[in-house]
N, C-alpha and C positions, 0 to 999 in steps of 0.2 A: 419535406423538411431537408436541410440538407442534411448530409450524414459527416462524421469524424473520422478520423486513422488514429488508432490507440495500438502501442503496444506493449503488450503484456508480459513480463517474464516473471515465472512461477519459480522458485525454488524451495529445494526438497521435498516432502513427500505431496507439497501442493504441484509438484510439474504434474502427476497425474492428470488432471486438470484439464490438462492443454497438451496431451499425449506425451511427455515426456518420462522418466523415470528420478532423475537427480536434479536438474533444469531444462524447462521449454520458456520456450520465445513463440510467441502469436503474435500476428495484426491481425486487428478485426475493424469494420467500418459499425460506428453506432450512430444513432441519432444525435443531433447536434443538441448540447446540454444532458449529454448522459452521465451518469454519477459512477461514483466507484460502485456504488451498491449494484448499479444496473451491471457494470462490468462484472462485477464478483457473480451476479444471478446469471451472466450471460452463460461463463462457465462453469455454472453450479458447485462455487467455491462457499463451502459452510464460512460463517461468519466468523463462528468459534475457532475455526484452522488458523486464521491469518495471525500471526507474528507481527514485524515491522513492515510496515509498507512506505513505499517512495513513489512521491509522482515528481516527475522531472527532477531527480536525485534532491528533493527535498523531504524530508521524515516527516510525513503525514498523518500516522499511527502508530500504536505500540500495542504489543500484547494486552487485552484484556479492556483495551479501549474504544470505540465505534468514530474516533475524532473526522474520520475520511469520508465516512460512507454518503454525506449529502454533497461532498466535494465535485461540484461540474467539472467534467476535463476538457479539454479543448484539442485541436486537430495536434494530431501530430505529437499527444501525447507521450510520452514511458511511463507505464508504473510496474514498480517492482513490489513483490510482495513472498514474505518469508513466512517458512512453516516454523509453527511453533518449537520444533526440534532445532532450529538456528538459532544460534547466537549475534548476538548485535555485529552488524558488518565491520571487521575489523578494520579497515580503512577512515573508518568515522571515528577512532577509538578516542579523538582528542576535540569532539563537538564535531556539530554539524548542523547547516539550518535547519529549521523547523517551521511546519505552515504555520497560518495564525490559529486555525483552530486549535489546534495538538497543542500549541504554548498557549493558549486558554485553559485547557481541561487542566494542564500540568499547573498553570498557576492557581488551579481553584481547588487542587488539593491541597489539605492541610498535613498529612502525614510525614510527608519530607523525605519520601523513599526513591523518587526519581530524579535522577539529574541527567542535564548534558553533558555537561561538562565535568573534569576532578580535579 
């Protein structure tokens, strides 16, 4: 099977899973069709410690959700995962594009507490 290259950046306390203290970036090769779950498993990152997760600058997951775990990654994908101790990235304060899976999960919620823009 072919291999794909994934660049993972971990922020905050998650950086320790890739050898960093506050931020860490690693490029790895995984089998074609690898998912976010497989990437997190490769680095032994506990799912319950994931906060905001971006795939190629698209918000794909949020704290307490699992919208992205089954998302297949493509070659040269860039994945960023923030720790629970870090707030929403400031540069996205006015809204940002979201993945289809995350958009669907948020649309199904009826509590009205999640907003992408204000």
